[in-house]
N, CA, C and O atoms as a GROMACS GRO file, in nm:
protein
  420
    1MET      N    1   7.235   8.004   5.653
    1MET     CA    2   7.148   8.148   5.748
    1MET      C    3   7.148   8.224   5.657
    1MET      O    4   7.234   8.222   5.569
    2ARG      N    5   7.056   8.302   5.662
    2ARG     CA    6   7.081   8.365   5.608
    2ARG      C    7   7.135   8.520   5.626
    2ARG      O    8   7.190   8.455   5.714
    3ILE      N    9   7.185   8.690   5.634
    3ILE     CA   10   7.203   8.820   5.650
    3ILE      C   11   7.045   8.790   5.660
    3ILE      O   12   6.976   8.727   5.580
    4VAL      N   13   7.013   8.844   5.765
    4VAL     CA   14   6.934   8.982   5.743
    4VAL      C   15   6.963   9.136   5.754
    4VAL      O   16   7.063   9.190   5.802
    5ASP      N   17   6.850   9.194   5.698
    5ASP     CA   18   6.843   9.400   5.797
    5ASP      C   19   7.010   9.372   5.752
    5ASP      O   20   7.062   9.446   5.837
    6GLY      N   21   7.105   9.324   5.688
    6GLY     CA   22   7.262   9.355   5.612
    6GLY      C   23   7.340   9.344   5.802
    6GLY      O   24   7.456   9.369   5.831
    7ASN      N   25   7.246   9.308   5.882
    7ASN     CA   26   7.375   9.232   6.037
    7ASN      C   27   7.399   9.091   5.933
    7ASN      O   28   7.309   9.019   5.892
    8ILE      N   29   7.602   9.069   5.894
    8ILE     CA   30   7.708   8.990   5.832
    8ILE      C   31   7.705   8.912   5.977
    8ILE      O   32   7.695   8.789   5.974
    9PHE      N   33   7.710   8.961   6.066
    9PHE     CA   34   7.759   8.923   6.213
    9PHE      C   35   7.729   8.804   6.214
    9PHE      O   36   7.808   8.710   6.229
   10GLU      N   37   7.549   8.794   6.190
   10GLU     CA   38   7.408   8.723   6.199
   10GLU      C   39   7.504   8.601   6.191
   10GLU      O   40   7.558   8.565   6.295
   11ALA      N   41   7.523   8.550   6.103
   11ALA     CA   42   7.587   8.388   6.058
   11ALA      C   43   7.661   8.341   6.172
   11ALA      O   44   7.653   8.228   6.219
   12MET      N   45   7.749   8.451   6.220
   12MET     CA   46   7.858   8.399   6.315
   12MET      C   47   7.880   8.383   6.474
   12MET      O   48   7.969   8.400   6.557
   13ARG      N   49   7.683   8.319   6.464
   13ARG     CA   50   7.647   8.313   6.617
   13ARG      C   51   7.624   8.132   6.652
   13ARG      O   52   7.540   8.073   6.721
   14LEU      N   53   7.701   8.100   6.598
   14LEU     CA   54   7.710   7.991   6.681
   14LEU      C   55   7.851   8.023   6.590
   14LEU      O   56   7.883   8.079   6.486
   15MET      N   57   7.933   7.919   6.746
   15MET     CA   58   8.040   7.848   6.832
   15MET      C   59   8.082   7.705   6.930
   15MET      O   60   8.034   7.652   7.030
   16LEU      N   61   8.173   7.683   6.858
   16LEU     CA   62   8.184   7.548   6.856
   16LEU      C   63   8.166   7.530   7.065
   16LEU      O   64   8.136   7.633   7.125
   17PRO      N   65   8.184   7.416   7.136
   17PRO     CA   66   8.193   7.390   7.294
   17PRO      C   67   8.338   7.499   7.274
   17PRO      O   68   8.347   7.620   7.293
   18GLU      N   69   8.423   7.414   7.234
   18GLU     CA   70   8.555   7.459   7.235
   18GLU      C   71   8.615   7.547   7.232
   18GLU      O   72   8.696   7.565   7.322
   19ASP      N   73   8.600   7.653   7.115
   19ASP     CA   74   8.591   7.803   7.154
   19ASP      C   75   8.487   7.872   7.255
   19ASP      O   76   8.514   7.975   7.317
   20ARG      N   77   8.406   7.826   7.262
   20ARG     CA   78   8.330   7.889   7.359
   20ARG      C   79   8.441   7.866   7.517
   20ARG      O   80   8.492   7.969   7.561
   21GLU      N   81   8.454   7.809   7.548
   21GLU     CA   82   8.557   7.762   7.673
   21GLU      C   83   8.684   7.835   7.660
   21GLU      O   84   8.767   7.859   7.748
   22LEU      N   85   8.687   7.864   7.552
   22LEU     CA   86   8.902   7.898   7.545
   22LEU      C   87   8.797   8.094   7.545
   22LEU      O   88   8.848   8.164   7.632
   23MET      N   89   8.689   8.162   7.476
   23MET     CA   90   8.663   8.319   7.557
   23MET      C   91   8.618   8.293   7.672
   23MET      O   92   8.628   8.383   7.756
   24GLU      N   93   8.558   8.172   7.709
   24GLU     CA   94   8.594   8.238   7.846
   24GLU      C   95   8.681   8.274   7.915
   24GLU      O   96   8.698   8.389   7.956
   25ARG      N   97   8.756   8.162   7.939
   25ARG     CA   98   8.948   8.154   7.982
   25ARG      C   99   8.981   8.235   7.995
   25ARG      O  100   9.039   8.280   8.094
   26SER      N  101   8.937   8.316   7.834
   26SER     CA  102   9.010   8.426   7.822
   26SER      C  103   8.972   8.584   7.890
   26SER      O  104   9.035   8.684   7.925
   27ARG      N  105   8.828   8.539   7.885
   27ARG     CA  106   8.794   8.668   7.959
   27ARG      C  107   8.860   8.663   8.091
   27ARG      O  108   8.961   8.727   8.120
   28ARG      N  109   8.776   8.553   8.198
   28ARG     CA  110   8.812   8.523   8.270
   28ARG      C  111   9.005   8.592   8.328
   28ARG      O  112   9.040   8.662   8.423
   29GLU      N  113   9.072   8.535   8.229
   29GLU     CA  114   9.255   8.591   8.258
   29GLU      C  115   9.250   8.755   8.234
   29GLU      O  116   9.326   8.833   8.290
   30SER      N  117   9.137   8.796   8.131
   30SER     CA  118   9.142   8.957   8.125
   30SER      C  119   9.109   9.046   8.266
   30SER      O  120   9.123   9.168   8.277
   31THR      N  121   9.052   8.936   8.386
   31THR     CA  122   8.996   8.996   8.504
   31THR      C  123   9.093   8.985   8.562
   31THR      O  124   9.155   9.090   8.583
   32ARG      N  125   9.140   8.880   8.603
   32ARG     CA  126   9.261   8.875   8.689
   32ARG      C  127   9.293   9.048   8.716
   32ARG      O  128   9.282   9.146   8.643
   33ARG      N  129   9.330   9.033   8.838
   33ARG     CA  130   9.422   9.128   8.886
   33ARG      C  131   9.542   9.085   8.969
   33ARG      O  132   9.545   8.980   9.034
   34ARG      N  133   9.683   9.211   8.958
   34ARG     CA  134   9.757   9.148   9.063
   34ARG      C  135   9.758   9.234   9.180
   34ARG      O  136   9.716   9.341   9.225
   35LEU      N  137   9.843   9.109   9.212
   35LEU     CA  138   9.908   9.152   9.470
   35LEU      C  139   9.916   9.231   9.439
   35LEU      O  140   9.960   9.231   9.324
   36PRO      N  141   9.881   9.388   9.504
   36PRO     CA  142   9.912   9.526   9.526
   36PRO      C  143  10.012   9.466   9.611
   36PRO      O  144  10.008   9.356   9.666
   37ILE      N  145  10.169   9.619   9.616
   37ILE     CA  146  10.199   9.614   9.662
   37ILE      C  147  10.253   9.700   9.856
   37ILE      O  148  10.265   9.822   9.853
   38ILE      N  149  10.270   9.654   9.947
   38ILE     CA  150  10.194   9.674  10.060
   38ILE      C  151  10.325   9.824  10.111
   38ILE      O  152  10.436   9.804  10.061
   39SER      N  153  10.319   9.915  10.170
   39SER     CA  154  10.417  10.019  10.209
   39SER      C  155  10.407   9.884  10.331
   39SER      O  156  10.340   9.786  10.363
   40GLN      N  157  10.592  10.007  10.388
   40GLN     CA  158  10.636   9.976  10.480
   40GLN      C  159  10.570   9.976  10.566
   40GLN      O  160  10.522   9.866  10.595
   41ASP      N  161  10.527  10.108  10.660
   41ASP     CA  162  10.415  10.142  10.680
   41ASP      C  163  10.270  10.110  10.712
   41ASP      O  164  10.203  10.122  10.815
   42ALA      N  165  10.244  10.068  10.596
   42ALA     CA  166  10.060   9.972  10.661
   42ALA      C  167  10.106   9.853  10.721
   42ALA      O  168  10.063   9.811  10.829
   43TRP      N  169  10.256   9.756  10.605
   43TRP     CA  170  10.311   9.715  10.721
   43TRP      C  171  10.297   9.711  10.868
   43TRP      O  172  10.233   9.639  10.944
   44ASN      N  173  10.368   9.798  10.881
   44ASN     CA  174  10.372   9.817  11.097
   44ASN      C  175  10.298   9.825  11.145
   44ASN      O  176  10.294   9.799  11.266
   45GLU      N  177  10.152   9.885  11.044
   45GLU     CA  178  10.042   9.895  11.133
   45GLU      C  179   9.936   9.785  11.181
   45GLU      O  180   9.864   9.772  11.280
   46MET      N  181   9.972   9.682  11.012
   46MET     CA  182   9.880   9.540  10.972
   46MET      C  183   9.988   9.500  11.125
   46MET      O  184   9.947   9.398  11.180
   47ALA      N  185  10.037   9.524  11.153
   47ALA     CA  186  10.145   9.472  11.310
   47ALA      C  187  10.120   9.487  11.464
   47ALA      O  188  10.116   9.428  11.572
   48TYR      N  189  10.108   9.592  11.406
   48TYR     CA  190  10.020   9.698  11.602
   48TYR      C  191   9.949   9.645  11.554
   48TYR      O  192   9.997   9.532  11.563
   49ILE      N  193   9.834   9.631  11.490
   49ILE     CA  194   9.648   9.552  11.494
   49ILE      C  195   9.704   9.414  11.518
   49ILE      O  196   9.620   9.365  11.593
   50LEU      N  197   9.803   9.319  11.495
   50LEU     CA  198   9.768   9.197  11.502
   50LEU      C  199   9.796   9.179  11.645
   50LEU      O  200   9.730   9.098  11.712
   51ASP      N  201   9.919   9.272  11.710
   51ASP     CA  202   9.986   9.233  11.806
   51ASP      C  203   9.890   9.278  11.937
   51ASP      O  204   9.890   9.218  12.044
   52GLU      N  205   9.804   9.404  11.904
   52GLU     CA  206   9.694   9.444  12.003
   52GLU      C  207   9.538   9.319  12.037
   52GLU      O  208   9.479   9.284  12.140
   53ALA      N  209   9.523   9.286  11.889
   53ALA     CA  210   9.465   9.198  11.931
   53ALA      C  211   9.521   9.086  12.030
   53ALA      O  212   9.492   9.060  12.147
   54LEU      N  213   9.644   9.010  11.910
   54LEU     CA  214   9.682   8.895  12.036
   54LEU      C  215   9.635   8.892  12.132
   54LEU      O  216   9.533   8.830  12.160
   55HIS      N  217   9.747   9.007  12.257
   55HIS     CA  218   9.744   9.000  12.370
   55HIS      C  219   9.557   9.038  12.416
   55HIS      O  220   9.510   8.930  12.450
   56GLN      N  221   9.486   9.109  12.422
   56GLN     CA  222   9.388   9.134  12.367
   56GLN      C  223   9.284   9.031  12.365
   56GLN      O  224   9.183   9.048  12.433
   57LYS      N  225   9.295   8.950  12.311
   57LYS     CA  226   9.216   8.880  12.242
   57LYS      C  227   9.074   8.961  12.172
   57LYS      O  228   8.957   8.937  12.200
   58GLN      N  229   9.109   9.031  12.106
   58GLN     CA  230   9.038   9.103  12.066
   58GLN      C  231   9.007   9.038  11.895
   58GLN      O  232   9.088   8.960  11.846
   59PRO      N  233   8.881   9.082  11.818
   59PRO     CA  234   8.862   9.031  11.740
   59PRO      C  235   8.875   9.143  11.597
   59PRO      O  236   8.843   9.262  11.593
   60ILE      N  237   8.950   9.034  11.460
   60ILE     CA  238   8.972   9.173  11.393
   60ILE      C  239   8.922   9.079  11.258
   60ILE      O  240   8.903   8.957  11.253
   61ARG      N  241   8.911   9.175  11.156
   61ARG     CA  242   8.903   9.193  11.012
   61ARG      C  243   8.978   9.149  10.892
   61ARG      O  244   9.036   9.231  10.822
   62ILE      N  245   8.978   9.091  10.881
   62ILE     CA  246   9.176   9.089  10.781
   62ILE      C  247   9.111   9.002  10.631
   62ILE      O  248   9.048   8.896  10.627
   63THR      N  249   9.151   9.092  10.519
   63THR     CA  250   9.159   9.107  10.395
   63THR      C  251   9.254   9.048  10.309
   63THR      O  252   9.367   9.097  10.308
   64LEU      N  253   9.226   8.946  10.233
   64LEU     CA  254   9.299   8.831  10.200
   64LEU      C  255   9.339   8.860  10.038
   64LEU      O  256   9.258   8.800   9.967
   65PHE      N  257   9.419   8.919   9.974
   65PHE     CA  258   9.466   8.891   9.833
   65PHE      C  259   9.407   8.762   9.736
   65PHE      O  260   9.481   8.666   9.712
   66GLU      N  261   9.253   8.767   9.678
   66GLU     CA  262   9.309   8.676   9.586
   66GLU      C  263   9.228   8.722   9.379
   66GLU      O  264   9.128   8.790   9.354
   67PRO      N  265   9.292   8.674   9.310
   67PRO     CA  266   9.312   8.756   9.187
   67PRO      C  267   9.137   8.826   9.100
   67PRO      O  268   9.108   8.904   9.010
   68HIS      N  269   9.065   8.738   9.200
   68HIS     CA  270   8.954   8.770   9.120
   68HIS      C  271   8.865   8.848   9.201
   68HIS      O  272   8.830   8.951   9.143
   69GLU      N  273   8.814   8.833   9.324
   69GLU     CA  274   8.788   8.879   9.408
   69GLU      C  275   8.927   8.909   9.530
   69GLU      O  276   9.042   8.869   9.512
   70ASP      N  277   8.876   8.994   9.660
   70ASP     CA  278   8.920   8.994   9.771
   70ASP      C  279   8.871   8.907   9.866
   70ASP      O  280   8.749   8.897   9.876
   71VAL      N  281   8.931   8.853   9.925
   71VAL     CA  282   8.834   8.757  10.068
   71VAL      C  283   8.828   8.840  10.263
   71VAL      O  284   8.886   8.939  10.307
   72ILE      N  285   8.778   8.790  10.299
   72ILE     CA  286   8.727   8.840  10.400
   72ILE      C  287   8.696   8.801  10.506
   72ILE      O  288   8.574   8.789  10.500
   73TRP      N  289   8.733   8.771  10.611
   73TRP     CA  290   8.798   8.696  10.719
   73TRP      C  291   8.751   8.702  10.859
   73TRP      O  292   8.855   8.668  10.916
   74GLU      N  293   8.676   8.720  10.941
   74GLU     CA  294   8.678   8.761  11.079
   74GLU      C  295   8.708   8.643  11.174
   74GLU      O  296   8.696   8.522  11.154
   75GLY      N  297   8.756   8.720  11.295
   75GLY     CA  298   8.765   8.649  11.414
   75GLY      C  299   8.893   8.713  11.454
   75GLY      O  300   8.946   8.816  11.412
   76ILE      N  301   8.944   8.602  11.573
   76ILE     CA  302   9.038   8.627  11.664
   76ILE      C  303   9.117   8.599  11.692
   76ILE      O  304   9.134   8.507  11.772
   77PRO      N  305   9.224   8.679  11.627
   77PRO     CA  306   9.405   8.546  11.583
   77PRO      C  307   9.460   8.467  11.697
   77PRO      O  308   9.457   8.514  11.811
   78VAL      N  309   9.503   8.370  11.677
   78VAL     CA  310   9.600   8.263  11.803
   78VAL      C  311   9.694   8.207  11.703
   78VAL      O  312   9.677   8.165  11.589
   79VAL      N  313   9.811   8.220  11.789
   79VAL     CA  314   9.872   8.118  11.758
   79VAL      C  315   9.868   8.014  11.810
   79VAL      O  316   9.855   8.006  11.933
   80LYS      N  317   9.878   7.888  11.719
   80LYS     CA  318   9.908   7.775  11.759
   80LYS      C  319  10.046   7.673  11.693
   80LYS      O  320  10.132   7.710  11.613
   81ASN      N  321  10.036   7.599  11.728
   81ASN     CA  322  10.237   7.473  11.666
   81ASN      C  323  10.277   7.573  11.607
   81ASN      O  324  10.329   7.548  11.499
   82GLY      N  325  10.271   7.757  11.658
   82GLY     CA  326  10.412   7.821  11.607
   82GLY      C  327  10.436   7.857  11.467
   82GLY      O  328  10.540   7.871  11.403
   83HIS      N  329  10.244   7.875  11.421
   83HIS     CA  330  10.160   7.856  11.296
   83HIS      C  331  10.048   8.023  11.331
   83HIS      O  332  10.008   8.006  11.446
   84LEU      N  333  10.003   8.135  11.288
   84LEU     CA  334   9.873   8.219  11.356
   84LEU      C  335   9.855   8.180  11.274
   84LEU      O  336   9.907   8.159  11.164
   85LYS      N  337   9.720   8.156  11.359
   85LYS     CA  338   9.572   8.179  11.332
   85LYS      C  339   9.466   8.231  11.289
   85LYS      O  340   9.508   8.334  11.237
   86LEU      N  341   9.340   8.228  11.273
   86LEU     CA  342   9.249   8.262  11.299
   86LEU      C  343   9.137   8.181  11.328
   86LEU      O  344   9.107   8.077  11.269
   87GLN      N  345   9.037   8.272  11.486
   87GLN     CA  346   8.943   8.150  11.517
   87GLN      C  347   8.827   8.192  11.491
   87GLN      O  348   8.792   8.281  11.569
   88THR      N  349   8.759   8.167  11.424
   88THR     CA  350   8.624   8.246  11.347
   88THR      C  351   8.557   8.165  11.399
   88THR      O  352   8.581   8.078  11.483
   89ALA      N  353   8.365   8.234  11.282
   89ALA     CA  354   8.235   8.085  11.322
   89ALA      C  355   8.234   8.027  11.310
   89ALA      O  356   8.164   7.960  11.387
   90ASP      N  357   8.331   7.928  11.158
   90ASP     CA  358   8.394   7.842  11.112
   90ASP      C  359   8.390   7.730  11.147
   90ASP      O  360   8.324   7.627  11.131
   91GLY      N  361   8.547   7.804  11.245
   91GLY     CA  362   8.693   7.660  11.235
   91GLY      C  363   8.786   7.803  11.303
   91GLY      O  364   8.770   7.924  11.323
   92ILE      N  365   8.843   7.745  11.312
   92ILE     CA  366   9.011   7.791  11.308
   92ILE      C  367   9.098   7.688  11.149
   92ILE      O  368   9.120   7.576  11.102
   93ARG      N  369   9.120   7.869  11.126
   93ARG     CA  370   9.151   7.902  10.937
   93ARG      C  371   9.331   7.935  10.992
   93ARG      O  372   9.359   8.054  11.011
   94GLN      N  373   9.411   7.859  11.009
   94GLN     CA  374   9.581   7.884  10.916
   94GLN      C  375   9.593   8.019  10.772
   94GLN      O  376   9.583   8.021  10.649
   95ILE      N  377   9.628   8.144  10.919
   95ILE     CA  378   9.637   8.293  10.770
   95ILE      C  379   9.756   8.243  10.695
   95ILE      O  380   9.862   8.202  10.742
   96PRO      N  381   9.723   8.253  10.581
   96PRO     CA  382   9.807   8.290  10.443
   96PRO      C  383   9.845   8.456  10.456
   96PRO      O  384   9.793   8.566  10.434
   97LEU      N  385   9.974   8.396  10.509
   97LEU     CA  386  10.041   8.578  10.496
   97LEU      C  387  10.124   8.644  10.433
   97LEU      O  388  10.192   8.739  10.471
   98GLU      N  389  10.119   8.594  10.334
   98GLU     CA  390  10.138   8.609  10.180
   98GLU      C  391  10.030   8.678  10.105
   98GLU      O  392  10.055   8.743  10.003
   99LYS      N  393   9.916   8.666  10.150
   99LYS     CA  394   9.854   8.692  10.110
   99LYS      C  395   9.724   8.818  10.183
   99LYS      O  396   9.621   8.856  10.127
  100VAL      N  397   9.767   8.852  10.299
  100VAL     CA  398   9.692   8.986  10.412
  100VAL      C  399   9.748   9.123  10.247
  100VAL      O  400   9.833   9.132  10.159
  101ILE      N  401   9.648   9.186  10.291
  101ILE     CA  402   9.653   9.309  10.244
  101ILE      C  403   9.600   9.378  10.258
  101ILE      O  404   9.580   9.470  10.180
  102ARG      N  405   9.527   9.353  10.426
  102ARG     CA  406   9.432   9.416  10.550
  102ARG      C  407   9.400   9.411  10.633
  102ARG      O  408   9.339   9.304  10.642
  103MET      N  409   9.394   9.486  10.762
  103MET     CA  410   9.423   9.421  10.857
  103MET      C  411   9.316   9.542  10.924
  103MET      O  412   9.304   9.658  10.883
  104GLU      N  413   9.254   9.487  11.025
  104GLU     CA  414   9.131   9.580  11.068
  104GLU      C  415   9.070   9.606  11.177
  104GLU      O  416   8.959   9.554  11.164
  105LYS      N  417   9.077   9.664  11.290
  105LYS     CA  418   8.997   9.582  11.427
  105LYS      C  419   8.848   9.549  11.446
  105LYS      O  420   8.810   9.492  11.548
   0.00000   0.00000   0.00000
């Protein structure tokens, strides 16, 4: 390869596949977020919203934490077999409480 117009990095454009995978993995890890700390007031507010929605069978919107992007589920909360679940248009999903960061009516 020739160095063109003084660009000394021109020869470094070729990469081995394993190096490319390592760079991609490194980029993904650098964009990874950490689980936010939820205040007690926020937990109390979410518990109130959930209790109200359970008794009145109203739909709610739940935001779940994921390392790269939050996920939003919408539906009616139900309790089945002692587990909190959400009845959505796609079916019934069990709510992973450790990932819940927000609840809204």
